[in-house]
Structure formats: C-alpha cells, structure tokens
N, C-alpha and C positions, 0 to 999 in steps of 0.2 A: 311526470317526466321532469328530469333535471338535466342541466347542462353544466359541465364542470371544466374549468380551465385546466390544461395540463400543468400550468404554472402553479405550484403548491402555495404561492404567496397570495392567491386570490380565492375568494369564496365561490361556492357553486351559485349559478344563476338559475332561478326557478321562474316558471311562467306565472308569477304573481305580482302584486304591486311591489315596487322596489323604491328605495331611496338612493339617489345618486349623489356622491360627494364631489367636491371640487378641490383641485389643487390650485391655490391662488398664486398670483404672480410674486407676492412677497416671499412665500415659503420656498419657491423654486430658486430664488436668488441666494438662499442660504446654502445651496449645494455648490461647494467649491470643487472644481475638477483639477486634477493634477496630471498633466501630460507625462507619458512614459514611453520608453523605447518599445519597439515591437517585441523584442525578446523578453523584457520585463512584463509587458502586458500578457503575453502568452504564458509566462511562468505563473502569474497571479490568476489567470483564467483557469488554468489546470488545477491550481490549488483550491479555488472556490468551487469548482465543479465537483470536488470530492467531499464538500461539506454536506452532511446528510440533509440539513434543513433546506438546502438549495437544489436537491435532486429534482430534475425535471424543468428547472428554470432555463429558458432558451438562451442561446449563445449571445445574442445581441444585448440581453439584459445583464448577463454576467459581465460582459465587456464594459457596460456602463458602471457597474459596481467597481471594477478595477480602476476606472478613471477617477473615482471618488476616493480611493484609498490613499492615505497619507503615510509618509515615511517616518519611522521613529527608530531610535537606537537604544539598546539595552547595554549597560555597562556590566562588568563581571559582578555577580551576586545581586544585581539590581532587581527589584520586584516589579513585574509588569501588572500582575493581578494578585491581590492578597485574599486569602480565604475569608469570607464574610463580607467583603466589600461589594459594591454595586458593579455589575459587569456592563461596561459601556461600549466596548469595542470587540469586534472580531479581529483576530490577529493572524497574519501569515508570516512564518519565518522565512526570510530571504537568505541570510547567511548566518553561520554560527549555530549555537544550540541553546535550547530553552528547556529547563526541567519543570515539568508540570506534576505536582504531587498533591495528593489528598490524604485522608486518614489511613486508607488501606492500600493505595496504589501510588506508583510514581512512573512517569514516562518521559523519556528524553526525546525531544523534538528537534528535527533538523530542517534543512531547506525544503520548502513545499508543504510542511506540516502546518496545521492550524489549531488554534484554541480560542475559546470565548464565543463559540457559536450561540450560546444562550442569549447573547446580546441581541441576536436577530429574532429570537423567538419570544420568550417571555421576559427577558431581562432578569431582574432579581439579584440575589446574592450569590457570589461565587462559592462553590464547595471545594475549591482547589486553590493552590498558590502556584504562580508561574514565575520562575527566577532565571535570569540570564546566566548561562554557563560560559564564561569568557565574554568577549564582546559579540553582540548579536545585532543584526540589522533586520527590522521587521516592517511590514506594512499593515495598516489597520483601517477598518471601516467603522465609523461611529454609528451607534444604534439609531439616532435621530436622522442622520443622512440616509441610512438604509430605508427607514420608514417613509421619508419624503420621496425617494426614488421609487419605492414600491407603490405609493399613491399615484405618482406620475404614470407609471406603467399601467396600473389598473384603470386609471381614468381613460387612457388611450384605447384600451381594449373595450371599455364600456361604450366609448364613442363609436367604435366600429359597429357594435350591435345597434346602438341607438340610431345611427344613420340609416340602417336597413329598415328599422321600424318607421322612421320618418317617411321613407318611400312608400310604405303601406298605410300611411296615416288616414287614408280615406276609408279604409276598412273599419268596421265597428266591432266593439267588444273584443273578446279573446282572439278573434280571427286576425287582428292586427299583428299578432305574434306568430302566426303560422308560417313556418319556413324561415323564420328569422335567423336561427342559428345556422341552418343549412346554407343560407345566403352569406352570412357573415364568415363562415368557414372558408369561402372562396377568397376572402380578403385577409383573413388572419388565421394562422396555423396553430394558434394556442388553445383551441376549443375542442373538446372531446364530448361526444354524445354518450350518455349513459342510458341503457335500456332498463326496463323494469327489473327490479331485484338485483341489479348489478351495482357495484360500488367502485370507488376509486379514491384512495386516501393515501396517507403517508407510507404505509407498508407497500402498497401497490406501486407507488411512484419510486420507492427505493428499488423495486425489482424491475421496473419498466422505465429505465432512465432514457428519456426521449432522445438524447444525444447519441446514445449507443445504437439505438435502432436506426437513426439517421446515418450514423457512421457506417454501419454494416451495409445498409442499402446503397450507400455511395462508394462502396469499396469493391475491389476485385481481389480474388484469391491468387496468390503468387505460388505458394507451395504448401504442402502438408508437413508441419514440423514434427508431428507425432500422433500416434493412435493408441487408444486405450480400450478397456472393456466397454465403457459407456459413451465414448465419443472420440473426438480428435481435435487437434490444435492446428489452425491454419495461420500462415503468414499472409496478411492482407495489406493492401495499400489503399489509403483513403484518397480517392481521386481528386477532390477539391484542393487538398493540402499536399498531396503526394507523400504523406507520412506513413510509415510502416507501423503496424500493430500486430500483436498475437491475438487471435480470436479462438477461444476455447468453446467448442460446440458440444453439448452433451444432453442426454435425456435427463429430465428432472422429475419424471413421473414414476419411474421404476423403483426397485429396491436393490440395495446391496446387502445381501443377507437379510437381517431383520431391520436394517436402518433405511428409511426412505432416502432416495438420492437427493431430494429437495433439502432435507436436513443437512446432509453432507456439504451441499453447495452453499447453503446459508452459513455454515460454520467456516468454510473456506473464505467466503467473502468477509465475514466478520473479522477473521484473523488478519486479512490483508488491510482492512480499514483501521482496526484498532492498533495493530502492531506496525503500522506504516512507518517507514524510514527510508532514507536515500539508498539503503542497502538491501531492501526487500523489493521484489518485482512489484511495480506499481499497478494497482487496480483502477480502471477508469469507470466501470459500470457494467450493468447486466440488464438484459431484457429477456422475457420469455414469450415465445410465440403461441399461437392458438393450439399447436400440437404439444405444448409443454416442453418444447426444446429450449434449453438455456443457451444464450449467447453472452459469453463473458469477455469483455474487451480488456486486454492486458498490455502492458509495456512489451515491446519487442526488444530483446537483448540479442544483438547480432554478432557477438564476438565468440560464440561457442562456449562450451563448459570449461570449468576449471580442470576437469579430467582431461579434456582435449589439450588444454594449454600445457599440462604436465607431460603429456605424451610428446608434444613438440619439443619440450625442453630435454626429455630423455634422449632425443635424437641429436639435439644441438648443444647439450651441456646443461648442468643443473642450474636451477634458479639461485640467484644470490640470496643471502639471508635478508638483505634490505628489500628485495622484491617480495620475498615471502612475508615480510613484516607488513607491507602495504596490503596484500590480499587478506592476511589474517586480521588486520585491523578492521577491514570492511566486514568480514564475517562476524567478528565479535560485536561490532556495532549493531549489526542486524539482530543478533540474538539478545543483546542488551535491551533493544527496543521491544522485541517480542516478550521477553520475560518481564519487563517493566509493565507491559499491558496484560500480564497474567496469561500468556499463551506459550505453549510448547510446540515446536515444529514437528518433532518426532521422526524425521526422516532425513537428517543431514547426511550428505555424501558429496563427493567431488562432482557427481553428475548433477546435483541439485544446486550448484553454484555456477552462475553464468556470468560472462564478461559482457558489460554493456558496450555500446558503440563508442563511448567516451573512454573506455579502458578500466572502469571501476567494476568490481564484482558485486553481484547481487544474489541473494538467496531466492530460490523459486520453489514451486510445488508445495503448497501448504495443505494438500489434500488430506493428510493425516493429522493435521494440527488439532490441538485440544486445549480448552481453557484449564490451566493449572496454575494456581497462585504459588508464591514462593514457599509457603508453608504446607502445601498440599502434595499428595502423591497420586499417581495413577498406576494401573496394573496391566493394561493391555500391552502385550508384546508386539511391537511393530518396529519397522525401520530396516536398514540395510545391515546384515549380520556383521560385517567387518567393523562397523562403527558402534556396535551395541556395548553399553556399559555392563559391568558384572551384575549390578543389581537388577537389570532388565532380564538377564539370563537366569538369575536366581528366582525371579518372580516374587520378590519381596516388596515390590512397590518402588517407584522411582519418581524423581522430581527434576527440577531445573539442572541439578548437578550432573544428570545423565547426559545433558547436552554439552556441558563443559567437557565431559569425557570425549564425546564425538568430535568436538572442536580440537581436543588434544590429539586425537587420531589424525585429523586433517592436517594439523600443524606438523606432525611427524612425517606425514605423507608428502607434503609439499617441500619440506626441507631435505628429505632423504630420497624421495622417489619410490618409497616402498611403504608397506603397512607395518605397524609395530607388532601386530599379532597375526600369525598365520599357522596353519596346520604344519606338522613336521615335513621337512623337505622330502624325506624318503617315503612319505605316506602314499599308499595306493588307493586309499578310500575315496569313494564318490558319493554324491547325493547327500542324504541325511547323515550318514556316518562321517563324511568329511566336515559337515557343518558342526557335528558334535566335537570333532577334534579342534576346530576353530574355537568353539566356546570354551573348551578346556584350556586352550592357550590363553584366552582372554582372562579367565578366572585365576589361573595358577602361575603363568610365566610373567617375566618382566621384559620390557622392550630393550633391545640392544642399543646402548647410547654411545657406541664407539665410532660412529660414522665420522669421517673427516670434517663434515660441516659443523660438528660440535667441538671437535678437538683441535682443528687447525684454523679457526677463524676468530681467535682472540676472545674479547669480552662478550661480544654479541653471541658467539657460538656457545659460550658457557651459560649465558642468560637464557638462550633458547633451550638448552638441555635441562636447566633447572625448572623452567616453566613447564615443559612437557612432563617432567616427572611429577610435578604438583598437579597437573591436569589429569594424569593417568593414575592417580592414587586410587587404589581399589576400594578405599573407604570413602563413601560419599560425604560423610561428615567432615573429613579431613581434606577433601578436595577443594582446591582454590575456586572462588567464584569469579564471575565476569568483572565486577567492579575492581577486584584486586588484580585481575589480569592486566587491566589498563594501567594499574599503578606499578606493575612489575618492572624489573630492570630490562626486560626484553623490549619494552616500549619507551625506555628512557630517551628523552629528547624528541620523541615522535610528535609531529604537529597535528594533533587531532582536530583542532578548529579548521585547519586547511583541508583535512580529509573530509570532514562533514560538510563543509561549504563546497567541496569538490573543486577546489582551486589547486590542489596538489597534483603535479604532473604524474600520470600513471606510468608504470614501467613498460606498458605495452598498449598500443591503440590498434584495434583490429582494422584491417583494410575494409574499404567500403564494399558492401554486398552488391555485386554486379547485377543481381536480379531486381534491385530496387532503384527507382528514379531518384534524382536529387530532389530533396524537399524544397518547397517554395518558401 
C-alpha cells in the first residue's frame, strides 16, 4: 500500500521506515517575498498553473510561488537565457514579447507565457536561447527559492501525518500507522490513496489537474454554448470567484473512425499548450472521471465570433481598414505562434475566431490541429471549403503556407464583406456539384480587387490589395509567409508590442453578458 500526495513536488509515502528532513530557520530567511497587486498575483498564478511541472500543485502553494517571484526587464535583443548556460530561473512574460529558439524550432512568447521550467525540475543546461523582442517585462522564480519553498511545503504536510502518528503512539509495531492517512486526510486535502496495482504519476496528473476538478465541482452551468458528435460545451460560472469559463465535456473512451478519441483530445491539449499565445483560446486544464468523460476547462470568450461581428457591420456599415488591421494582426500573431511551435490549425474560418470580453480576437477550436513543421507537408483534406488553398484541393500535400492562404481569404472577407472565391452567380448546382464549382473557382479564378476599400482609401487600401494578392498566390512556394506579412506595408507603423501586451485600445468592446455575475 502506498500513499501519494496529489502535489507532484512530493514523493510517495510508504508504510516503511522513513527519514524526515528539516527546513531550518536560516534557510527560510533566504526566501524574500515581493508583495504584488491582486491583478498581478492572479496573472502570475494563472501562468504558473499552466506550467506542466506544476500540474496538481494546490492553489495556496502556487500563490506562495507568485509572492517569491521578482521583477526583471529585458531590453531589445537582450538575452535572458543562452543555449548551453545553466538554467536558474523560471520566467513569466508580463508584457512585451520574447523569442525562444533552439536548433530546430522557434516560438514567440507573449504575456502569460513561460519558459525555463527546467530550472524547477532538474536544472542543467539550456537547449534554447531566449531573446527579448523589443522591451519586455518579466517575473522570475529562482531555482533555489523554489526548492526551499518546496521543502517548507513538504515539511508541513509531513508534520500533518506525524501528528496523527503521535496520537497513536501507544500502539506497537505497524499498527501505529493504521488509519494514519485516513485521519490525516481530514486535516489536509493533498493526499490521495492508491490501491493495489494503481498508479499516479506525471502523466496522470497532467490529465487530472486537481484545480480543474475542484473548479467544475464548484461551478454552475449557465448555458450550453454548442453541441457536437461526441460532447458539448457549457458556459459555467465558478461560484467562489464568480468567473466565467467554457467547459468542454466529451467522451474520451470511444473512437472517431479509426482514431481513439483520447488521442484526439491529447492532440488538442498539446496544441493549446505548445502553441499558446494571447491570441489563442486559453487552456486551463483537464480531468477525466471514472466513466472516462473528459472535462476540459477553457477560456470563455464572450464577444461572439468574427463572423457575427462582420454580420453586424454589414447592417451598420463596413469595417474601416484600421479596424480590419487590428483583428488581422491578432489572427496573424496566433498563427505565428502555432507555426513556430510546429502546429497547424487546419480549420481557420470566421466562425473559429472569437472576440474576447476585452475586445481582442482569439482563434478557437483546434480539434483538427496537427503537428507539422515548417519543412513538412500533410495530406489529409480537412477544413472549411471556402478557405481551402489550391494545394489542399489538388491533394498534392500542403504545409504552413495553406494557412497563409486561409488568412488571405479572411483578410479579403473582413475588408470587403464577401469571399474572394465563389461558384458562379447564375449557378443552380447544389450539394457536391456546387462544392466542385467552388473548388474550380479557387483553382482557376482570381479575386476581384476593384472594391472601393482598395481603390478609394489611399496608401493603406493599396497596401491591403497588394498583401491579399501575395497571400492568395496559387503557388505555395511564391506565397508570402507570416514573418513577411508582419513586415509588409500593410502593417507599417502598427504597434505590435502594444498589441501583444494588450494595451492597445480595441475597436470594439463587447457589452457585458447579462447571464453572468460581476466577477469578484
């Protein structure tokens, strides 16, 4: 029989002879705490809760770590961690951007992203370099401070168990330990009993994030946001904090064709973790119940979809190009992060871009996402037909440039209010025949670039037209890539640091959802 703390920082406790360690008074004095505002503490807590090494760590301990984090600033092109150097800190990006690159990958990090978690685990040498992109504000936790706080926490838990043993001290031999954990559980909630042949390790903790289970238990469902073949998404309110979340509930034991649903769920979670950015729906965690039902806690984006926003503008007047530029910058930033992490979304559409409660747009629904590096191709045809690139239709293999095409379709759509490629207006075809006419239009025709938004809006209109033409080049090898989109004249003078820090005023802030209470 073994007893295992839910907290992954602590070792299993067995009913055998043990050695207890001490945290002496001198070592505790080396932990310097840095008081922070409520908003900053919550920001850092949410960032640390997404660090895989800390999955399952309880809230009060995470809050202790945030208190010990110190502020630091990165200047443009300043190196925070150099490949081959010792990793001493876990970093959280507060404002600005940091480029993390290794031999084969690179990833642009923004507010709420972390790097250097190896410092909390084994330490050792960095296999990446982290460089400030513009001025960036960070918070960091030193490895030694983390270890001291870990010891402090572990000692307190051991004392909980030892106090129960002391109450049974008159018993002899092994009987002194009988019922110890059961009694200690009533005093401390961090202990989990493991029956014979069961296990609980890193992978289990990653799928059974204790805070998610607690959050679901302490929440009430307000509405059903959507239903699918294998589950549904609920809008829930966490009663203690009155905060709203999206809860995706789905079966994880079945099959989708030949693919286990668990495999698809794990792929979706991996994409959200590895491709995380301020412009991708945030993933908080997942747990699986005894019936193999998956509960995935996600960010609630209460402003409706980009498609809804465009419909509103069709009724009230077209979006200005400056408004389009804001939303398009958000989308390009999301896909830049995904591609840098070697992921493809594979289902971009206006329906899969949502407006957050702060007015920024975020990409959602990574259920079709797949790992594809910059040099690789994939062959499965998937996605929304109106956004498909010619190479997907030809089934010759496609890569990241297919998503540049989809972004080009979206840019055309938000600037003109219509799609660049459609079946003939006089067509009477339906179903599969109409889809084939659409595909022929995508392969053979050119979008009409005579819209007033291109011809009557000066330099920005011309820059928009030129960028769309480069994004909708039917030759993938000649099609512009995302880094060069950022450098194009369309984005000339655009304040990307303010966008990524989310200090740029959005063109539209959604009204408060009357179904939801004011958060505490």
